[in-house]
C-alpha positions as CSV (number, residue, x, y, z in Angstrom):
1,M,6.4,-106.0,-37.9
2,R,5.7,-103.1,-40.1
3,R,2.1,-103.1,-39.2
4,D,2.9,-103.0,-35.5
5,S,5.2,-100.0,-36.0
6,T,2.7,-98.2,-38.0
7,T,0.0,-98.8,-35.4
8,L,2.2,-97.6,-32.6
9,R,3.1,-94.3,-34.5
10,G,-0.6,-93.7,-35.1
11,R,-1.5,-94.1,-31.5
12,T,1.3,-91.8,-30.4
13,R,0.3,-89.0,-32.9
14,D,-3.4,-89.3,-31.9
15,S,-2.6,-88.8,-28.2
16,S,-0.2,-85.8,-28.5
17,W,-2.9,-83.3,-27.6
18,Q,-3.4,-85.1,-24.3
19,W,0.2,-84.7,-23.5
20,L,0.0,-81.0,-24.4
21,L,-3.0,-80.4,-22.1
22,I,-1.2,-82.2,-19.3
23,G,1.8,-79.9,-19.7
24,I,-0.3,-76.8,-19.7
25,V,-2.1,-77.8,-16.5
26,L,1.2,-78.6,-14.8
27,G,2.7,-75.2,-15.9
28,L,-0.3,-73.2,-14.7
29,G,-0.2,-75.1,-11.4
30,C,3.4,-74.3,-10.8
31,A,2.9,-70.6,-11.8
32,S,0.0,-70.3,-9.4
33,V,2.0,-71.8,-6.6
34,F,4.9,-69.3,-7.3
35,C,2.6,-66.3,-7.5
36,L,0.8,-67.1,-4.3
37,A,4.2,-67.5,-2.6
38,A,5.4,-64.1,-4.0
39,Y,2.2,-62.3,-3.0
40,A,2.4,-63.7,0.5
41,S,6.0,-62.4,0.9
42,N,5.1,-58.9,-0.6
43,L,7.3,-59.5,-3.6
44,L,4.4,-59.1,-6.0
45,V,1.9,-56.2,-6.1
46,L,-1.5,-56.6,-7.7
47,N,-2.8,-53.3,-9.2
48,I,-6.6,-53.4,-9.7
49,P,-7.9,-50.8,-12.2
50,G,-9.1,-47.6,-10.6
51,Q,-7.2,-48.2,-7.4
52,V,-3.7,-47.3,-6.1
53,A,-2.0,-50.3,-4.6
54,F,1.3,-50.3,-2.7
55,A,3.0,-52.7,-0.3
56,S,3.8,-51.7,3.2
57,N,7.5,-51.2,2.4
58,Q,6.9,-49.1,-0.7
59,T,6.2,-45.4,-1.2
60,P,2.6,-44.7,-2.4
61,T,2.1,-43.5,-5.9
62,V,-0.4,-40.6,-6.2
63,V,-2.6,-40.7,-9.2
64,E,-4.1,-37.3,-10.1
65,I,-7.3,-37.2,-12.2
66,E,-7.6,-33.9,-14.1
67,R,-10.9,-32.1,-13.8
68,E,-12.1,-28.5,-13.7
69,V,-12.1,-27.4,-10.1
70,T,-12.2,-24.1,-8.1
71,R,-10.1,-23.6,-5.0
72,V,-11.8,-21.5,-2.4
73,V,-9.7,-19.6,0.2
74,V,-11.2,-18.6,3.5
75,V,-9.6,-15.8,5.4
76,T,-10.5,-15.4,9.1
77,A,-9.5,-12.7,11.6
78,T,-7.1,-14.9,13.5
79,D,-6.0,-17.7,11.2
80,A,-3.8,-17.7,8.1
81,P,-5.6,-18.4,4.8
82,T,-6.7,-22.1,4.7
83,A,-7.2,-24.0,1.5
84,V,-10.5,-25.8,1.2
85,Q,-10.7,-29.1,-0.7
86,P,-11.3,-28.4,-4.4
87,T,-15.0,-28.7,-5.4
88,P,-16.1,-29.6,-8.9
89,V,-17.7,-26.7,-10.6
90,A,-20.9,-28.6,-11.2
91,Q,-21.4,-28.9,-7.4
92,Q,-20.7,-25.3,-6.5
93,Q,-23.3,-22.8,-5.5
94,T,-24.1,-20.1,-8.0
95,T,-24.9,-17.5,-5.4
96,A,-22.2,-14.9,-4.3
97,P,-20.5,-15.6,-0.9
98,T,-21.2,-13.4,2.1
99,I,-18.4,-10.9,2.6
100,T,-17.4,-9.7,6.1
101,P,-16.6,-5.9,6.2
102,L,-13.0,-4.8,6.6
103,V,-12.1,-3.5,10.1
104,I,-9.2,-1.1,10.7
105,M,-8.5,-0.7,14.4
106,P,-6.4,2.4,15.1
107,T,-3.9,1.6,17.9
108,P,-2.7,4.4,20.1
109,L,1.1,4.7,20.0
110,G,3.4,6.7,22.1
111,G,0.6,7.9,24.3
112,L,-1.5,9.1,21.4
113,A,-5.3,8.8,21.5
114,P,-7.1,7.5,18.4
115,A,-8.3,10.1,15.9
116,S,-11.9,11.4,16.3
117,A,-14.7,10.0,14.2
118,N,-14.5,11.2,10.6
119,T,-16.6,10.4,7.5
120,L,-14.8,10.6,4.1
121,A,-15.9,9.2,0.7
122,G,-18.5,6.8,2.2
123,A,-16.0,5.1,4.6
124,L,-16.7,5.5,8.4
125,I,-13.9,4.9,10.8
126,S,-15.1,5.7,14.4
127,T,-13.0,6.0,17.5
128,P,-13.2,2.5,19.1
129,T,-14.3,2.0,22.6
130,A,-13.3,-0.9,24.9
131,G,-14.3,-4.2,23.3
132,V,-16.0,-2.5,20.4
133,V,-14.8,-2.6,16.8
134,A,-16.2,-0.1,14.3
135,P,-16.7,-1.6,10.8
136,V,-15.8,0.1,7.6
137,V,-18.3,-0.1,4.8
138,G,-17.7,-0.7,1.1
139,V,-15.4,-3.7,1.2
140,T,-15.1,-6.2,-1.5
141,L,-12.7,-8.8,0.0
142,P,-12.9,-10.8,3.3
143,A,-12.1,-9.1,6.5
144,I,-8.4,-8.2,7.1
145,V,-7.3,-7.3,10.6
146,P,-3.8,-6.8,12.0
147,T,-2.2,-10.3,12.0
148,S,0.8,-9.3,14.2
149,P,1.5,-6.7,16.9
150,V,1.6,-3.2,15.5
151,T,5.2,-2.3,14.7
152,V,4.6,1.1,13.0
153,R,6.8,3.7,14.5
154,P,5.2,7.1,14.1
155,T,7.2,10.2,13.2
156,E,7.8,12.8,15.8
157,L,5.1,15.5,16.0
158,V,5.8,19.2,16.1
159,N,3.3,21.4,17.9
160,I,2.1,24.3,15.7
161,P,0.4,27.2,17.7
162,G,-2.8,28.4,16.2
163,G,-3.1,31.8,14.5
164,T,-4.4,33.9,11.7
165,F,-2.7,34.3,8.3
166,I,-3.2,35.3,4.7
167,M,-3.8,32.1,2.7
168,G,-3.2,32.0,-1.1
169,T,-1.6,34.6,-3.3
170,D,-2.3,37.5,-5.6
171,I,-1.9,38.1,-9.3
172,A,1.3,40.2,-8.9
173,E,3.2,37.4,-7.0
174,A,1.8,34.8,-9.4
175,T,3.1,36.7,-12.4
176,R,6.6,37.0,-10.9
177,A,6.6,33.3,-10.3
178,I,5.7,32.6,-13.9
179,D,8.5,34.9,-15.0
180,D,11.0,33.0,-12.7
181,C,9.8,29.7,-14.1
182,R,10.6,30.8,-17.6
183,D,13.6,33.0,-17.2
184,R,15.4,31.8,-14.1
185,D,14.6,28.1,-14.3
186,G,14.4,27.6,-18.0
187,G,10.9,26.0,-17.8
188,T,8.8,25.4,-20.8
189,G,5.0,25.8,-20.8
190,C,5.1,28.1,-17.7
191,D,1.6,29.5,-17.7
192,I,-0.3,31.7,-15.4
193,S,-3.2,29.2,-15.4
194,F,-1.0,27.1,-13.0
195,T,-1.5,29.7,-10.3
196,T,-5.1,31.0,-10.6
197,D,-6.6,28.4,-8.3
198,S,-4.5,29.9,-5.4
199,I,-6.1,33.4,-6.0
200,P,-7.4,35.4,-4.2
201,P,-5.6,35.7,-0.9
202,H,-7.9,35.6,2.0
203,T,-7.7,35.6,5.8
204,V,-7.9,32.2,7.6
205,T,-7.7,31.3,11.3
206,V,-6.2,28.0,12.3
207,N,-6.5,26.4,15.7
208,S,-3.4,24.8,17.3
209,F,-2.4,21.4,15.9
210,A,0.6,19.2,15.4
211,L,2.4,18.1,12.2
212,E,4.9,15.3,11.6
213,R,8.5,16.6,11.3
214,F,9.2,14.2,8.4
215,E,7.4,12.7,5.5
216,V,6.2,9.1,6.0
217,T,8.9,6.6,4.9
218,Y,8.7,3.4,2.9
219,Q,9.8,1.4,6.0
220,Q,6.9,2.9,8.0
221,Y,4.4,2.2,5.3
222,V,5.5,-1.4,4.8
223,D,5.2,-1.9,8.5
224,F,1.6,-0.6,8.3
225,L,0.8,-3.0,5.4
226,N,2.3,-6.0,7.3
227,A,0.2,-5.0,10.4
228,L,-2.9,-5.1,8.3
229,G,-2.0,-8.4,6.7
230,P,-1.5,-10.0,3.3
231,R,-3.4,-8.5,0.3
232,S,-4.3,-5.4,2.3
233,H,-2.7,-3.2,-0.4
234,L,-5.6,-4.1,-2.7
235,N,-8.5,-2.7,-0.7
236,G,-7.4,-2.5,3.0
237,C,-7.8,1.3,3.3
238,G,-11.4,2.0,3.8
239,G,-12.4,-0.5,1.1
240,Q,-10.0,1.2,-1.4
241,P,-6.5,0.4,-2.6
242,C,-3.7,1.6,-0.3
243,V,-0.7,1.6,-2.5
244,A,0.7,0.3,-5.8
245,V,3.2,-2.5,-5.3
246,R,5.9,-3.5,-7.8
247,G,4.7,-5.3,-10.8
248,S,3.0,-4.9,-14.2
249,G,-0.6,-5.8,-13.2
250,P,-3.5,-3.4,-13.2
251,S,-3.0,-2.4,-9.6
252,E,0.8,-2.5,-9.7
253,R,3.6,-0.2,-10.9
254,P,7.0,-1.3,-12.2
255,G,8.6,1.7,-10.5
256,S,7.2,1.0,-7.0
257,Y,9.7,0.3,-4.2
258,I,7.3,-1.9,-2.3
259,S,7.2,-5.6,-3.1
260,F,4.6,-8.3,-2.1
261,D,5.5,-12.0,-2.2
262,G,2.0,-13.2,-1.3
263,T,2.6,-13.2,2.4
264,R,4.8,-10.2,3.4
265,Y,5.5,-6.7,2.2
266,S,9.0,-5.4,1.9
267,V,11.0,-2.4,0.6
268,T,12.8,-3.5,-2.6
269,T,16.1,-1.8,-1.7
270,E,17.7,-0.6,1.5
271,L,18.4,2.7,-0.3
272,Y,14.7,3.6,0.0
273,L,14.0,2.5,3.6
274,N,14.2,6.1,4.9
275,R,12.9,7.9,1.7
276,P,9.4,9.2,1.5
277,V,6.9,6.6,0.4
278,A,5.2,7.2,-3.0
279,Y,2.6,5.5,-5.2
280,V,0.2,5.8,-2.2
281,T,-3.4,6.5,-2.9
282,W,-5.1,9.3,-1.0
283,Y,-7.1,6.5,0.8
284,G,-3.8,4.8,1.7
285,A,-2.5,7.9,3.2
286,D,-5.7,8.6,5.1
287,A,-5.8,5.0,6.5
288,Y,-2.2,5.0,7.6
289,C,-2.7,8.3,9.6
290,K,-5.8,7.0,11.3
291,F,-4.1,3.6,12.0
292,I,-1.6,5.4,14.2
293,G,-4.2,7.6,15.8
294,R,-3.6,10.7,13.6
295,R,-5.1,12.2,10.5
296,L,-4.1,14.0,7.3
297,P,-3.6,17.8,7.7
298,T,-6.1,20.1,6.1
299,E,-4.9,22.3,3.3
300,A,-5.1,25.4,5.5
301,E,-3.0,23.7,8.3
302,W,-0.4,22.6,5.8
303,E,0.0,26.1,4.3
304,Y,0.0,27.7,7.7
305,A,2.8,25.5,8.9
306,A,4.9,26.1,5.8
307,R,4.4,29.9,5.8
308,R,4.9,30.6,9.6
309,P,5.5,33.0,11.1
310,D,5.6,35.8,8.4
311,G,3.8,34.5,5.3
312,R,7.0,33.4,3.6
313,L,6.9,32.1,0.0
314,Y,9.2,29.1,0.8
315,P,9.6,27.3,4.2
316,W,12.9,29.0,4.8
317,G,12.0,32.5,3.5
318,N,11.1,34.5,0.4
319,V,14.1,33.8,-1.8
320,W,14.4,30.6,-3.8
321,D,17.5,28.5,-3.1
322,A,17.9,25.3,-5.0
323,S,20.2,23.9,-2.3
324,R,17.4,23.9,0.3
325,A,14.9,21.6,-1.5
326,R,14.8,18.7,-3.9
327,T,13.2,19.8,-7.2
328,S,14.1,19.4,-10.9
329,R,16.5,22.3,-10.6
330,P,19.4,22.7,-11.0
331,Q,19.2,19.3,-12.6
332,N,16.7,16.5,-12.7
333,F,17.8,12.9,-12.1
334,G,17.2,10.2,-9.5
335,G,14.3,10.6,-7.2
336,P,13.5,11.9,-3.7
337,E,16.1,12.2,-1.0
338,P,15.8,10.8,2.6
339,V,13.2,12.4,4.7
340,N,15.8,14.1,6.9
341,A,17.7,15.6,3.9
342,F,18.0,19.4,3.5
343,P,18.2,20.5,7.1
344,N,19.0,24.0,5.7
345,G,15.5,24.1,4.1
346,V,13.4,23.4,7.2
347,S,10.4,25.6,8.2
348,A,10.5,28.0,11.1
349,D,9.3,25.2,13.3
350,G,11.9,22.7,12.1
351,I,9.7,20.7,9.7
352,Y,11.5,19.0,6.8
353,N,10.8,19.1,3.1
354,L,7.6,21.1,2.9
355,A,9.1,22.2,-0.4
356,G,10.1,19.5,-2.9
357,N,11.1,15.9,-2.4
358,V,7.5,14.5,-2.8
359,A,4.2,16.3,-2.9
360,E,2.0,15.5,0.0
361,W,-1.7,14.5,0.1
362,V,-3.8,16.7,2.4
363,Q,-7.4,16.1,3.6
364,D,-9.3,18.5,1.3
365,W,-11.3,17.8,-1.8
366,Y,-10.1,20.1,-4.6
367,S,-12.1,22.9,-6.3
368,P,-10.4,25.6,-8.5
369,T,-12.9,28.2,-7.2
370,Y,-12.7,27.3,-3.5
371,Y,-10.5,30.3,-2.5
372,G,-12.9,32.7,-4.1
373,E,-15.7,31.2,-2.1
374,Q,-13.8,31.5,1.1
375,A,-12.7,35.1,0.4
376,A,-16.4,36.0,0.2
377,K,-16.9,35.0,3.9
378,Q,-16.2,37.4,6.7
379,V,-14.7,34.8,9.0
380,V,-13.0,31.6,8.0
381,I,-11.8,29.3,10.9
382,D,-10.2,25.9,10.2
383,P,-11.6,25.4,6.7
384,Q,-12.0,21.8,5.7
385,G,-12.3,22.2,1.9
386,P,-15.3,21.5,-0.3
387,P,-17.8,18.8,1.0
388,S,-17.2,16.6,-2.0
389,G,-15.4,16.3,-5.3
390,T,-13.5,14.0,-7.7
391,L,-9.9,15.2,-7.0
392,K,-7.9,15.6,-3.8
393,V,-5.4,18.4,-3.1
394,H,-1.6,17.7,-2.7
395,R,0.9,20.4,-1.6
396,G,4.6,21.2,-1.7
397,G,5.9,20.4,-5.2
398,H,8.2,17.4,-5.7
399,W,11.6,16.2,-7.1
400,D,10.3,16.0,-10.7
401,A,8.8,19.5,-10.9
402,L,10.0,23.1,-11.3
403,P,10.4,25.4,-8.3
404,L,7.2,27.1,-9.4
405,F,5.3,24.2,-7.8
406,A,7.4,24.2,-4.6
407,R,6.0,27.6,-3.5
408,T,4.1,27.4,-0.2
409,V,1.0,28.8,-1.9
410,H,0.9,26.4,-4.8
411,R,-2.0,23.9,-5.0
412,G,-1.9,20.6,-6.8
413,D,-4.7,18.2,-7.5
414,Q,-5.0,14.5,-8.4
415,D,-7.4,11.6,-8.5
416,P,-7.3,10.0,-5.0
417,L,-7.3,6.6,-6.6
418,N,-4.5,7.3,-9.0
419,P,-1.2,7.0,-7.1
420,Q,1.9,8.7,-8.4
421,L,5.6,8.2,-8.1
422,F,5.9,11.9,-6.9
423,I,3.1,12.0,-4.2
424,G,3.6,10.9,-0.6
425,F,2.2,12.4,2.7
426,R,2.8,13.2,6.3
427,C,0.3,13.1,9.2
428,A,-1.1,15.7,11.6
429,A,-2.9,15.5,14.9
430,S,-5.3,17.8,16.8
431,V,-3.8,19.6,19.7
432,Q,-5.3,17.4,22.4
433,T,-3.6,14.3,20.9
434,A,-0.4,16.0,19.8
435,T,2.0,14.8,22.4
436,P,5.4,14.9,20.7
437,V,7.0,11.5,20.3
438,T,10.6,10.7,19.3
439,P,10.4,6.9,18.4
440,A,13.5,4.8,18.1
441,G,15.0,4.7,14.6
442,Q,13.9,8.2,13.7
443,P,16.3,11.1,13.6
444,T,16.0,13.7,16.4
445,I,16.3,17.2,15.0
446,A,16.6,20.2,17.2
447,L,15.0,23.5,16.1
448,P,17.5,25.9,14.6
449,S,19.2,27.8,17.3
450,T,20.2,30.7,14.9
451,P,18.0,32.9,12.8
452,V,17.5,32.2,9.1
453,P,20.1,34.0,7.1
454,S,18.9,37.4,6.1
455,G,19.3,36.7,2.4
456,A,16.7,33.9,2.7
457,S,14.0,36.0,4.3
458,N,13.5,39.1,2.1
């Protein structure tokens, strides 16, 4: 009996691996049947390495593989910027892309004809004919053309009859101005050297033209930028920067009142909508005027308009009056006033803020000896300034300067690509295109109906 029991236990122990194998086979079989059933009913998702798998009732999972890529943006004349699929650096071409020149198409507004052809600083903007677009050379970005209907509302023009006047000043007046700068206005560093480029006085004849009644506002300039399209502030003005927008980058200024969000330009505060635009380059001023079918005034035109009709030292007369212009006196704080401020300081033709507020770019290149060269000529008619230079002229003084610089004879100079918080502009037009316009949204100012007070004219 014991032998039989021992034999049975031995047989059972020797066959235990067989029972284990049978259990494993049965378990795998059951699991396979369960998995197949779950897969068939979309309860189980199989993820194969390198692939993204998802069931029809699930949200796909996007797997991003990091690699060095470059995004190329193509800008066309009619479409918004379109992102092209990223291309690995190793597959990109090493040659520079072909750049389409920028086109600025002046659009007549208010019955005005486009400005005549004019060549300045290597940028040619010609009067367009039907169906023909004149290119501008020297562009470094893809073409930018107006992306929306032009909404710039030009300022009313004032017709200025032509005439002959004495341009510039003499050493006696300049010396008195320096004395006033020091004694009356408490200025420091008042020096006769500030006045010598306006000497000697010389006779100049100016043909009839028209000048805008007000300085160009922030609202008008933002409308201009939006008409050109995104990024136009960078080099949309004859291939050069137009204006510094708000920011801390190399082409930006923290004090600018123009913001750019990557798509649209806007004025940062309603308080400045009707104040004179600043931080505009000379090229930005020139391009704006041409865009609305006008141009910058020449230095001679500007001075003639400010001094009419009797050669006055200030737009209102020969006696300084701090209540008639925005300068640093009697006190210096804030910034420029709205373009229709100081109605008591208008010129004889009703033009505002030719003294103070912001200085104004004019057409001419600057030379400190130009007046002496003109004085040597027997006849000077519509002088255009030196043929070339490195600085441009600005006139009229500004809110952060002493009254010395607000005299109608004073000349300022600045790098045309170095915009300043105190320099703006206004446009002019030749007489054949100078149909006065009073657009909506701009103040309508009648010419003074009473003479200038006697104390302001002697």
